[in-house]
N, C-alpha and C positions, 0 to 999 in steps of 0.2 A: 317633468317634461312639459314643455310649452304646448298649448293646444294647437291642433292642426290649423294652419293659417292658409286661407284661400283668398277671398276677396273682401275688401272693406265694404260692408253693406249698410252700416249704420251711420247716420249723420252725427252720432255722438263723437266719432273720431274726427270727422272733417266738418268745417263750417262753423265751429264755435269760436267766439271771440277769445276764449281762453281754453284752447283744446287740451286734451290730456297729454298729447305728445309735446306740445309747446311748453306747457307748464313743467313737464319733466325735464326738458332741455334747460329751462331757466334755472332749475334747482341743481342741475348737474354740476355747474361750475363750483358751487359751494359744497356739494356732497358727491365726490367722485364715486363712480360705480362702473360696473362693466356694461358693455353694450347690451348683452342679453338681459341683464337686470333692468336696464333702462327701458327696453322695449316691453319686458314683462310688466313693469309697473305702469306703463302707458296703456296696456291692453287689459285693464282691470275687469272689463266686462267681457266674459267669454264669447258673447254673441258677436263681438267685433271680429272674431277670428274664424267665423264659420260662413261658408258660401251656401247659398240655396242649392239644393240638389239639381244637378244638370242631367236631364234624362239622356243626353247623348253620351254621357260618360259611364263606363261600367263601374259597378260597385267595387271591383278589385283593381281600380285604376292605380298605376304606379305613383309613388310619392317620392319626394327628394328633399333634403335639408337645404337650408340657406345659412351660410357662415358669415361671421364677422371677420374680415381680413386682418383687423388690428389685434385680434386675440385668438387664442387656440380654442375658443368656445363656439358652440353652435348657436347661431342667432335665433333660428326657428327650426324646430325639429322636423316638421313635415309640411310640404306644400304639394297640392295635388296637380296632376297634369290635366290637359284638356285636349280633346280630339281635334286635330287640324281639319280633317275632312268635314266634320260637322260644322266647324266655324266657317269654312269656305262656303258651305251650302247656305248658312244663315246670311252671309254677305251677298250671295247670289239672289236670295229671296228679297233682300232689302234694296237691291240695285235699282230696279225700275222706278220705285217711288223717289229714291234719293237723286237719281240722275235726271229723270224725265219730268217729275212733278214738283220737286222742291226747287224753289226759285234761288237764283244766285244770291240775292240779298239775304234770304233766310239762312242759307248755308253760312254766309259770312257772319250773320248775327250769332249763330251757334258757336262758331269758332271763337268769336270775341268773348262770349259768355264763358267758354271753356278756359280761355286765357285768364279771365278775371278770377275764376275760381282757383286757378293755380296761384295767383297773387294772394288771394285771401288765405290760402292754406300753405303758404311758402314755408313756414316753420316746420310743419309736419312733413312736407315733402322733402325738405332739406335733411331732416333727421333720419328719415327712412333711407335716403340715398347715402348718407354718410355711414350709417350702420352697416349697409350691405356692400358698399363699394370701398369704404375706407378713406375716401378723399376728405380733406378738411371741410368743416362745416361751412366756412366762408366760400369755398369753391362750389359746394353744393348749391348755395344760394345764388352764386353767379350762374351756374348752369340752369337753374330755374328761370332766371331772367332771359337767358339765351333761348331756352326751350319755348317759353310762352311767346317770345318774339316771332317765332315761325307761325304760330297760330294767328297773331295779329297781322303779320305781313301778308299771309295768304288769304286772310279774310278780305283784305283790300284788293288783292289780285283777283279774287272771285268775281268782283263786280267791275273790274277795269275793262274798258273796251278791247284792250290788247291782251287781256288775261284769259281766264277760263272760257268766257263766252265770246271771245273775240273771233272775228273772221275777216273776210274782205270781199268787196265787190269789184268786179272789173267794169269800168264805165260802159254802159249799154247805149245803143245796141251793139252786140258783139257777134262777129261772124260765127255761124254754127260750125260744128265739126265737118270737115271735108267740103266747106263752102256752102253748107246747107242754110236753112232759114235762120234769120237772126234771133238772138235770144239774150237772156241775162245769165251771166256767169257769176257764181258765188262760191266761196269756200267757208266751211263752218268747222269749228272745233267741237269735238264730242269726247266725253269721258271714255277712257280705254275700257273700263269695266271693273272687275274685282282685282284688287292689287294686294299682293302679299309682301310683307316686309320682314326682314330678319335684322335685328338690332344688336349692337355689341354691349359689353358691360361697362366700358370706360365712360360713356355719357348716356346713362340709362333712360333719361328723359328726353334730352335734346335730339338724340338720334332717332327717336320715334316721332316726335313732332315735326322734325325736318322732312320726314317722309309722309306722315299722315296729313299734315297741314295742307300741302299742295294737292294731295290726292283727294281729300274731301272737298276742297275748294273747286276742283275740277269736276266733281260729280261722281267720283269713284267710291266704292265701298272698300273697306280695308280689313285685313287681318294681320296682326303683328305678333312676332315671336321675340320676346326679350331674351337676353342671355339667361341661362340657368343660374349664373352667379349673381345676377341682380334682378330678379323677377318682381320684387315688391314695389319698386318705383313704378313699373309699368302697370301693375295691378291698381295702384293708387291713382294713376293717370286715367285708367279706364273708369274707375269710380267717379272721378270728377267729370269725365265725358258724359256719363249717364246723368249726372246731376245737372249738367248744362242743357240736357234735352236732346242730345244726339241719339237718334233712334237705334233700337236694337238691330244688330246686323250691319251697321254702318262702320263701326269700329269695334273689332273683336280682338281679344288677347288669347294667345295659345302659349301655355307653359309646358316645359319638358325638361327632363333631367339631361345630364351630359350624354348618357347612353341613348336617350330617346330623341335627342336633337337631330341626328342625321335623318331619321324617319320623317320628321316634320319638314325638313328641307326638301326631301324627296317628294312629299305630298304637294307642297307648294309648287314645285317645279314641273311636276308631271300631271297634275290635275288640270283638265282642259278648261274648267271654269275660270281658273286664274289666268288673267291676260297680261299681268305685269308683275315682275319681281324686282324688288329693291333690297340690296344687301350691303351692309357695312361690316367689314371683317377682314380676315386674312386673304392674301392673294391665293393661297392654296385652296381654301374653301370656295372662294369666288369662282375659280376655274371649274370646280366640281358642279356648282350650281348652274353655271352657264351651259355646261355640257348637258346637264339634266333638262334644262329648259329648251334645248334645241329641238327636241322631237315635236313639241307643240308650238314652236317658233314664237315664244313669248318675248315681249319687250323686256329688256333687263337694264337696270342701273346698278353699277358695281363701284362702291367706294372702298378700295382695298388698301394694301399696305403701303408704307412710305419708308423713306430713309433720308430725311431732310438734311441738306447741307447748309451750314451757316458760315458765310464767307465775310471776312473783315479785311478791307483794303487798308493800305498804309495811310491814306488821308482821312480815315474814319475817326469820329469822336469815340475814343476807346471807352469812356465811361458810359456813353449811350449804348455802345455795343454790348457791354457787360450787362447793363440793365435788360436789354432785349434778350440776351442769352439766358438769363435767369428765368425769364418768362417762357421762352421757347423750349427750354430744356426740362425744367423741374415742375411745371404745372402738371397736376395729377400724377406726380412722381414719375414723369416722363412717359406715362402710359397714354399717349395720344398719337394718332396717325400722322400728325403734322409736327411732332416733336423734333427738335434739332438733335441729330445724332452725330453727324460728322462736322467737325469744326475746322475750317481752313483759315488760318491767320497769317497775314503777310509777315515775312521774317523780320522786318524792321520793327514791328510792334508786338511780335509774338510773346516775348518775355513779359512785357508790360501787361498785355491782355491776360495771360495765364495767371500772373500774380494777383491782379485785381479781381479776376473772376473767382479764383480760389478763395480769396479773402471773403467774398460774398457768399460763396458756397458754405464756408465754415459757419456762417451765422444762421443757416437754415435750422429751424426748429422742427425736428422730426418726432412724430408721435401719433397716437390714435386721433382720428379725425374729430372726435367729440371733445377732445381736451382743448381748453382755451389757448389760443395763440399758436396752435399747430399750423405749420406752413406746408408740411409734406407728410402724407400718410404712408401706409404700407403698399406693397404690390398686391395684386388681386389674389394670387395663390402661390403656393410653394413652388410650383413648376416654373413660374416666372423668376423667382429668386435663384433657382438652380441653373436655369439657362443663362442668366446674366453672370452668375458666379463663374460658370465654365468659360464664358466668352472673355471675361476680364483676366482669368488665369492664363488662358491661351495667348491673349494679347501681350501680357507681361513676359511670358516665355519667349515671345517673338521680338522682344526688345522694347515694349512700351514701359513707361514709368507711371506709377501711381503717385501723382503730384499731390493730391488731396483726397482724403477719405474721411467723411464726417462720422463721428462717434454716434452710435445709436443709443436711445434712452435705455437705462438699465431696468426700469420698472414700467409696468403698465402697457407692455407691448408683447406681441407674439412673434413667431419665427418668420413672418412674411415681410419684414422690413429689410430694405437693402440700403446701405449708406450712400448718400450722394457722393459721387466719385468723379475726379478729374484725372483723365489719362492723357499723358503727353507722349510725343514721339511714336505715335501709333502707325503701324504699317498699313499701307493701302491694300495689302493682301490679307489682312487679318479678318477673322469672322466678324468681329465687333464693328469693323469699318464697312464691310461689304453687305451686312444684313441689318435689318431694323432691330434696334435695341429694346424698345418698349420698357424702359426703366431709367433710373436716375444716374446714368453714366454719360459723361461728355468725353468723346474721343477727339483729341486735338493733334493736328499736324500743321506744318508751315508750308507756305508757297512763295515763289519768287515773282512770277509774271502772271498777268491776267489770263493769258492763253493757257498756262499750266493749271490755274485754278478752275477755269471752265472745263478743261478736259477731265480733271479729277471729279468735279461736281457731277458731270454728266455720265461718268463711268459707273452706271447703276441701272439695274433692270426695271426699277420703279421710278416714278416721277410724280409725286403728289405735291409737295411744297418745298420751297427753299427760302433762305433769307440772305440778305447781303447788306453790309454797312459801308457807305462811302459818302463823301461830300461832293463828288463829281457827278453832276446831273447827267452828262452825256454818257459816262461809264455806267451809271445806274440803269439807264434805259437800255443801252446796248447789251449789257451783260444779262439783265433780266430777260430780255427778248430771246437770248440764246440759250438760256437755261431750259433743259428739257423736263419741265414740270408744269403742273396745271395752275399753281399759285406761287407768287413771289412776294415776300415782305421786304420792302426797301426801307432800311432804318426803322424797322418795326418788328417786334417779336410776337405780336398777336394779330393774326390776319383774318380770322373767321368772323363773319357777321351774317345776319339774316338776309341782308339786301345784296350780298355779293355772291358770285358763283363759286361753288365748291366742287372740285373734281380733279382728277389726275389724268396723266398720260402714261404710255408704256403699260407696265403690268400693275399700275395703281388703279386701273379701272376704266369704266366708260360711263358716260352720262354726267349730268350736273344736278346738284342740289343747291337750294338757296337761290335768291335773286328771281327775276321774272322767268329765267330759263327753267327753274325748278318745276314750275307747274306744267310746262310743256312736256315733261317726261310722262305725264298722266293724261295727255290729250292726243287724239287722232284728228287728222285733217280730212274732211270729206269735201270733194268737189261736186257741185251741182250745176248742171246746165238746164235752164228752163226756157223752152222755146216761147218766144213772144210774138212771132210773125209767121204767117204761112208762106 
């Protein structure tokens, strides 16, 4: 049995020019092995797997395993939980010094240092992420760049006049309230306070830094709960934050099993110390957290489910549309909230698009994320496979056709792989069309008119992202403006970046992450009137 894994505390694992994990990865391609064997060989020093005792945690604290989605083996046998209430109190204790005494430039420098450490340890971070999430190693490296970008971006926002410390003055003198004595009017931004975050498993690093980066830049202290399916990436991130010099209590991590997760959410939402909740996950859970937060009237940001539509008009460049569709659909095995699920193709180019798209899908190399050349890994768990299997069977029963289904690798993979699949003639009433897929299945149907396409695209209870391909600039702007979503990709299948606003409408959530708007989610505006004349 692997030793109990809690938090990386030794610099032997991180920060070496030739780290144990990195050297193991380099040898992996020439000496194939299982994920658990790779991690075991990387953790030769048992001290790397032990946390210092936490006095806030009972000795009989629950523990839970971490699995490798690409194989039927246990990645790590036991990881201990942490008490959310104790973590919140640590954040509360650290808040006055971080918010009121730490200067904005110093906060910015710590975020920049944290980002630099992520770059220095990218090989280790990518390996950990791939082993616990299943995504290809190349995608893990891409996520690290994306994740560290939020730290860099909000380091700059921390010292920008319109950012964390920004406010405004009304030209003086200004008439006092009710015509009283003249004075100076000013508005200042102040940190909300302790912020609690709940992050998903599909982007275990980026979804934390996208929340924690702006919060720390604003002067908030933070406690984050990673998914129980991918806790190791967050634990590694916490280690690097400590090494960067971020003070204790400014960024805390709370881990919990599947069974213990609801209790953590309840503590976050009902504890009066917490002033802000940020959640990325399902619409169902988001509604629960919003309701729980209402008694203490917390500020909430919710980035919830999607069911993105991918519309291709008759005048589009079909080859470009196919390239965009491959990215929008199969990145992270379709397990992204902005993944294209519903494909609307104009009838005049429908057959051409389906043929070219299917030919590209056939070429996808599916396998464990650590295998060289893998382009798509497994789904995160067996329940995801079961859900998609049932949806596809129901769609076929209702008249859909499986146009293409890629063969899975015969060796070196577990039961959590699902074949990249192209479905045509999908009914608009089928479950796979009406609900988020979160897997590598493209559901396709045709349309005749722009009005029909818009009606079908907007016939959805969620509205996070959509995509459209056309060479008509007027149509692009008008159609994008009428789509009931928070983000639209025009002739582009990858739309997320650190500098752009990320958020949805309808039941896809409230609030914005990324861009200058992201830091405002962690700030309150205070108006001050200062009398300057009797």
